C-alpha positions, 0 to 999 in steps of 0.5 A, spaced: 630 446 280 625 451 278 625 452 271 628 459 269 626 462 262 631 468 260 629 471 253 635 474 249 635 481 248 639 480 242 633 478 238 629 484 241 627 490 237 632 495 240 627 501 237 622 498 242 627 496 248 623 498 254 616 496 251 620 489 249 622 488 256 615 490 259 613 485 254 618 480 257 615 481 264 608 481 262 610 474 259 612 471 266 620 472 264 624 470 270 631 473 267 633 477 262 639 475 258 644 480 255 649 478 250 656 483 250 660 481 244 666 485 243 667 483 235 674 479 237 672 473 242 666 472 237 665 475 230 659 480 232 659 487 236 653 488 241 651 490 247 655 495 252 655 498 259 649 503 256 644 498 254 645 494 261 644 501 265 638 502 260 635 495 262 636 496 269 632 502 270 626 499 266 626 492 270 627 489 276 628 482 273 635 479 274 640 481 269 643 474 266 649 477 263 653 473 258 660 476 257 662 473 250 669 477 250 676 477 250 679 478 257 672 478 261 676 480 268 677 488 265 668 488 265 667 485 272 667 491 276 663 495 271 658 491 269 657 489 276 656 496 278 651 497 273 646 492 275 648 485 273 645 479 277 649 474 274 656 474 270 658 469 265 664 468 262 667 464 257 673 458 259 676 460 252 677 466 254 680 465 261 686 462 263 685 464 271 678 461 272 679 460 279 680 468 280 675 470 275 669 466 279 671 469 286 672 476 284 665 476 281 663 473 287 666 478 291 662 483 287 655 481 290 653 477 283 653 470 281 658 467 278 657 463 271 662 460 266 660 458 259 662 452 254 662 452 247 660 447 243 666 443 242 669 445 248 669 439 254 666 439 260 673 437 263 675 444 262 671 446 268 671 440 273 677 443 277 672 449 279 665 446 278 663 446 285 665 454 285 660 456 281 653 459 281 651 457 274 654 453 268 652 455 261 652 450 255 652 453 249 648 449 244 650 453 238 657 457 237 656 464 240 656 470 236 649 470 232 642 470 234 637 465 230 642 459 229 640 451 229 641 447 235 647 443 235 644 436 237 650 433 240 649 438 246 643 434 248 648 429 251 653 434 253 648 437 257 646 431 260 653 429 262 654 436 265 647 435 269 651 429 272 657 432 274 654 438 277 650 433 281 657 429 283 660 435 286 654 436 290 653 443 286 647 448 287 649 451 280 644 452 275 645 449 269 643 454 263 643 452 255 644 458 250 642 457 242 637 454 238 632 454 244 625 453 242 619 449 242 622 443 238 628 443 243 627 445 250 623 439 252 630 435 250 635 439 254 630 440 260 630 432 260 637 432 260 638 436 266 638 443 264 633 448 268 635 455 265 633 457 258 635 462 254 631 463 248 631 469 243 628 468 236 623 463 239 620 469 243 621 475 240 619 472 233 613 468 235 606 471 233 605 471 240 612 473 244 608 474 250 604 468 250 610 464 248 614 464 254 608 461 257 609 456 252 616 454 253 615 454 261 610 449 260 614 445 255 619 445 260 616 443 266 612 437 263 619 434 261 622 434 267 
């Protein structure tokens, strides 16, 4: 699959959010990644529904919404109505994963499931054929700017093998510590969608950095 670069707005300047989104568009970003955290599933609070609505008003890019929340099914309808194109929730918070995946699809949104670094791939193997996206967390979720966890490269490779074995067309996304030093390795392992926060927004030229990351990923394929 083609490379998808999804800048994470968690690392953007919230006071200039519309400008930051415009910069991502000008740099050729494919998606915008929006982290929703509830302070329970992860130890942080971030974007709510109003921020998603604001992003939708100023951009036509696909909105890749990552629900790091307990009881994620409570959010599906509102976030779909607000303009989410992808809704990803965590297997660790989802005892009824099959029902939840199909509820997202009923809402006309692509359905993704995320795995924390210590959660085995076996947790999703019964549902993998129904997914539109599988997200491998390459840091422990909750905060931006964390150091990439090395063993997740092998996990990404095993996830790619699992998707191929299921003849799945799901995107394989990685999130956490993705930047110049790591993107080629996870691309070579089989990932095709890359969430980049600090790597983009802390760069000296954020707009150009999106292109740099894309080139590094494409060259590693």
